[in-house]
C-alpha positions in Angstrom: 84.6 81.4 73.8 87.4 83.2 75.6 89.3 81.5 78.5 92.0 82.2 80.9 95.4 82.7 79.3 98.9 83.9 80.2 99.9 84.4 76.6 101.2 87.9 75.8 99.3 89.8 73.1 101.0 90.6 69.8 101.5 94.2 71.0 103.1 93.1 74.3 105.5 90.8 72.5 106.4 93.5 70.0 107.1 95.9 72.9 109.1 93.3 74.8 111.2 92.6 71.7 111.7 96.3 70.9 113.0 97.1 74.3 115.1 93.9 74.4 116.7 94.9 71.1 117.6 98.4 72.4 118.9 96.9 75.7 121.1 94.4 73.8 122.4 96.7 71.0 122.7 100.0 72.8 122.5 99.6 76.6 124.7 96.6 77.2 127.7 97.8 75.1 127.7 101.1 77.0 127.1 99.7 80.5 130.7 99.2 81.7 131.8 102.6 80.5 129.0 104.6 82.3 129.4 102.5 85.4 133.0 103.3 85.5 132.4 107.0 84.7 129.7 107.3 87.4 127.9 109.8 85.2 124.5 110.2 83.7 124.5 108.5 80.2 122.9 111.4 78.3 123.9 110.0 74.9 121.9 106.8 75.7 119.0 108.9 76.9 119.0 110.9 73.7 119.1 107.7 71.6 116.2 106.3 73.6 114.3 109.6 73.1 115.0 109.6 69.4 113.4 106.2 68.8 110.5 106.9 71.1 111.4 104.7 74.0 112.0 107.6 76.4 109.1 110.0 76.3 105.4 110.7 77.1 103.9 108.8 74.2 105.6 105.5 74.8 104.8 105.7 78.5 101.1 106.5 77.8 100.9 103.4 75.6 102.4 101.3 78.4 100.1 102.8 81.0 97.2 102.3 78.6 97.6 98.5 78.6 94.5 97.2 80.4 96.4 94.2 81.7 99.1 96.4 83.4 101.9 94.2 82.0 103.4 96.5 79.3 105.3 98.7 81.8 106.6 95.7 83.6 107.8 94.0 80.4 109.6 97.1 79.4 111.3 97.5 82.7 112.4 93.9 82.9 114.0 94.0 79.5 115.7 97.4 80.0 117.2 96.4 83.3 118.2 93.0 81.9 120.4 95.2 79.7 121.9 97.2 82.6 120.4 98.5 85.8 122.4 101.7 86.1 121.5 102.9 82.6 118.0 101.5 83.1 117.5 103.7 86.2 118.9 106.7 84.4 116.1 106.2 81.8 113.3 105.0 84.1 114.0 107.1 87.2 111.8 109.7 85.6 108.9 107.3 85.8 108.8 107.6 89.6 108.1 111.3 89.3 105.4 110.5 86.7 103.9 107.9 89.1 103.7 110.6 91.7 101.9 113.0 89.4 99.6 110.1 88.2 98.8 109.1 91.8 97.9 112.5 93.1 97.3 114.8 90.2 94.2 115.9 88.3 93.8 115.1 84.5 94.8 118.7 83.7 98.0 118.4 85.8 98.9 115.1 84.1 98.5 116.7 80.7 100.6 119.6 81.7 103.5 118.1 83.7 104.1 114.5 82.5 105.3 115.6 79.0 107.6 118.1 80.7 109.2 115.4 82.8 110.8 114.0 79.6 111.6 117.1 77.7 111.7 116.4 73.9 113.8 114.5 71.4 116.0 117.5 70.8 116.7 118.1 74.5 115.5 115.2 76.7 115.1 115.9 80.4 114.8 113.8 83.5 112.5 114.2 86.5 112.8 113.5 90.2 110.4 112.3 93.0 111.5 113.7 96.3 110.3 111.9 99.5 113.1 110.4 101.6 114.9 112.7 104.1 118.0 112.3 106.3 115.8 111.3 109.2 112.8 110.0 107.3 113.3 107.1 105.0 110.8 104.3 105.5 109.1 106.4 108.2 107.5 109.0 106.0 105.5 110.2 108.9 108.7 111.7 110.3 109.0 114.0 107.3 110.4 117.5 108.2 110.0 119.3 104.8 107.2 121.8 105.2 104.7 123.4 102.8 103.1 126.7 103.8 100.3 128.4 101.8 100.7 132.1 101.1 97.1 133.0 100.4 97.9 136.6 99.4 100.1 135.4 96.5 98.4 132.1 95.9 101.8 130.3 96.3 103.1 127.4 98.3 106.4 127.9 100.1 108.5 124.8 100.6 111.4 124.4 103.0 113.4 121.3 103.9 115.9 118.7 102.7 115.4 115.5 100.7 118.0 112.7 100.6 118.9 109.9 98.2 116.9 111.4 95.3 117.2 109.8 91.9 117.9 112.7 89.4 117.9 115.1 92.3 119.2 118.5 91.3 119.7 117.6 87.6 116.0 117.1 87.0 113.8 119.6 85.1 110.7 118.7 87.1 110.9 117.8 90.8 107.9 116.3 92.5 108.2 117.1 96.2 106.2 115.6 99.1 105.9 117.9 102.1 104.0 118.2 105.3 101.1 120.6 105.2 99.8 119.7 108.7 102.7 117.9 110.6 100.4 117.0 113.5 98.6 114.5 111.1 101.8 112.6 110.2 101.7 111.0 106.8 98.0 111.9 106.5 98.9 115.6 106.6 101.3 115.5 103.6 100.8 116.6 100.0 102.8 116.5 96.7 103.9 119.5 94.8 105.4 120.0 91.3 108.4 122.3 91.3 108.9 123.6 87.8 112.2 123.9 86.0 114.4 126.8 87.1 112.5 127.5 90.3 114.5 129.7 92.7 115.6 128.1 96.0 115.8 124.4 94.9 119.4 123.2 94.7 121.0 119.8 94.4 123.9 118.5 96.4 126.9 116.6 94.9 126.3 113.3 93.2 126.5 110.5 95.7 129.1 107.8 95.0 127.3 104.5 95.3 128.0 100.8 95.4 125.8 100.2 92.4 123.5 101.9 89.8 126.4 104.2 89.2 125.1 105.5 85.9 122.1 106.8 87.7 122.4 110.3 89.4 121.6 110.3 93.1 121.9 113.4 95.3 120.3 115.4 98.1 117.9 118.2 97.3 117.6 121.4 99.3 114.5 123.6 99.4 115.1 127.1 100.7 111.9 129.2 100.5 110.9 127.5 97.2 107.8 129.3 96.0 105.5 127.5 93.5 102.1 128.6 92.2 99.0 127.3 93.8 98.2 125.1 90.9 101.4 123.1 91.5 99.7 121.4 94.4 98.9 118.0 93.0 95.2 117.2 93.2 94.3 120.8 94.0 93.5 122.7 97.2 89.9 121.6 97.6 90.8 117.9 97.5 93.6 118.6 100.0 91.4 120.5 102.4 88.8 117.7 102.2 91.4 115.0 103.0 92.9 117.0 105.9 89.4 117.6 107.4 88.6 113.9 107.3 92.0 113.1 108.9 91.4 115.7 111.7 88.0 114.2 112.4 89.5 110.8 112.7 88.2 109.5 109.4 90.1 107.3 107.1 92.3 109.5 104.8 92.8 108.4 101.2 95.6 109.1 98.9 98.6 109.8 101.1 101.1 111.4 98.8 104.1 109.2 99.3 102.4 105.8 99.9 100.0 106.2 96.9 103.0 106.5 94.6 104.8 103.5 96.1 101.7 101.4 95.7 101.7 102.2 92.0 105.4 101.7 91.5 106.2 98.6 93.5 105.5 96.0 90.8 107.5 98.2 88.4 110.5 98.3 90.7 110.1 94.5 91.2 110.3 94.1 87.4 113.6 96.0 87.4 115.0 93.7 90.0 113.7 90.7 88.0 115.6 92.0 84.9 118.8 92.0 86.9 118.2 88.5 88.2 117.3 87.3 84.7 120.5 88.7 83.2 122.6 87.1 85.9 121.0 83.8 85.4 121.4 83.9 81.6 125.1 84.8 81.9 125.8 82.1 84.4 123.9 79.5 82.4 125.9 80.3 79.3 129.2 80.4 81.1 128.6 77.1 82.8 128.0 75.5 79.5 131.3 76.7 78.1 133.6 76.6 81.1 135.3 73.3 81.5 136.8 71.8 84.7 138.1 68.2 85.1 137.5 67.6 81.4 133.8 68.6 81.1 131.6 71.6 81.2 130.9 72.7 84.8 127.1 72.6 84.1 127.4 68.8 84.0 127.9 68.9 87.8 124.7 68.6 89.8 125.6 71.4 92.2 125.8 73.8 89.3 122.8 72.5 87.4 120.6 72.4 90.5 121.6 76.0 91.4 120.5 77.1 87.9 117.3 75.0 88.1 116.4 76.8 91.4 117.1 80.2 89.9 115.0 79.5 86.8 112.1 78.3 89.0 112.3 81.4 91.2 112.5 83.7 88.2 109.3 82.3 86.8 107.5 82.4 90.2 108.5 86.0 90.8 107.5 87.1 87.3 104.0 85.7 88.0 103.9 87.7 91.3 104.8 90.8 89.5 102.2 90.3 86.7 99.5 89.6 89.3 100.3 92.8 91.2 100.5 94.8 88.0 97.1 93.5 86.8 95.5 94.2 90.1 96.9 97.8 90.3 95.9 98.6 86.7 92.4 97.3 87.3 92.0 98.9 90.7 91.7 95.6 92.6 92.6 96.2 96.2 95.9 94.8 97.5 94.1 92.9 100.3 97.3 90.9 101.1 99.8 93.6 100.1 100.4 91.9 96.7 102.4 94.8 95.5 104.8 94.5 98.4 105.0 90.7 97.9 106.2 91.2 94.3 108.8 93.8 95.4 110.0 91.7 98.4 110.6 88.5 96.4 112.0 90.2 93.3 114.5 92.3 95.3 115.8 89.3 97.3 115.9 87.2 94.2 118.1 89.8 92.5 120.6 89.6 95.3 120.5 85.9 95.4 120.7 85.3 91.7 123.6 87.7 91.2 125.5 86.3 94.1 125.0 82.8 92.7 126.2 83.9 89.3 129.4 85.3 90.8 129.9 82.0 92.6 129.3 79.9 89.4 131.9 82.0 87.6 134.3 81.7 90.5 137.3 84.0 90.3 136.2 85.3 86.9 132.9 86.5 88.5 134.8 88.6 91.0 136.6 90.5 88.2 135.2 93.4 86.1 135.9 91.4 83.0 132.4 89.9 83.4 129.2 91.8 84.0 128.0 89.7 86.9 130.3 91.7 89.2 128.4 94.9 88.2 125.0 93.1 88.5 125.9 91.9 92.0 126.6 95.5 93.0 123.5 96.8 91.3 121.1 94.3 92.8 121.6 95.1 96.5 119.7 98.4 96.4 116.5 96.5 95.6 116.3 95.2 99.2 116.7 98.8 100.5 115.1 101.5 98.4 111.3 102.0 97.8 110.8 100.2 101.2 113.4 97.8 102.6 112.7 94.1 102.7 111.8 94.5 106.4 109.3 97.2 105.6 107.7 95.0 102.9 107.3 92.2 105.3 105.8 94.6 107.8 103.3 95.8 105.2 102.4 92.2 104.2 102.1 91.2 107.9 99.7 94.1 108.7 97.6 93.3 105.6 97.2 89.6 106.5 96.7 90.0 110.2 94.7 93.2 110.3 96.9 94.4 113.1 99.1 97.5 113.3 102.3 95.7 113.9 105.6 97.6 114.5 
């Protein structure tokens, strides 16, 4: 007789321990160097590819987990090692999620492996949605896609902003407006293959955190891609546009469908940062002495750590629930994916701030990693939908009203 259980399977535990070992032995020792250099850690990416952690096969195994937990476990452990290097490795997965959300089986088979390259020459991929004047408001997108029927090509023009791996990626997945009058319902996603003329990347943006992860603007100047690079195909797009023009409910909006898939995974990344900060502060508080005893013996410190541990476990359960629902196609009737991302992002900021406070002056110095964790955490209340946007999504779901 089988019953309800939160125990991880043997395969899930093995995956968690494998990623944790890589994060501990390879990622953490390299974290400070690549944060300081503000450069893509290609040696670490090559090492991850060599052991099979970075690539199509490992991702397929994670996606194949019917519980939806494997991808979250891997993200939490890798980002527990370091968020900047973690994003350099897992930033490609957002482009993969874009292909997965909108593409056909044939397109998945063709493009997902090319997002990673191979063990000899690993590559990264980029998902291009945000624009200078269209961040959370994807309906304001100005990038356009025009179909050239005579050549069976799509022509893309526009500018994307704040793109992870933008310009250095092999494969770029670009969301563009096909029918601007329909807003977000008139958009589609396109694969831009490596070396396509007209796509260029701007200079790397110097950021507060996640400095090992490359972020840049992407410019599209008459970028021509073959017709088969439209994710989902033209027939599906025309059907969706026709429904939208008739006032019917449109399914599969290119940008939002990807974010729905990715939110629990992004939440797991934030959780990893929070977990690392908590563990470091707990260990430090047990060793650091003041007034003749370890500072953890003070209730103010012990209670703060108790609160963090409680929140970590609560957020992990939110993530696991959302991941299971997404994997098993259970509708997010109360925006459960947004719930997980909201709570995880805010916990990461709170946990890292508290870790710095517990370490005191030492936490403010670069001699301890909580300073870097503190900087890395903030973006999780901003990108992939700000905390305010997540609350709006949740509020709309639970009230049934189109709040603004």
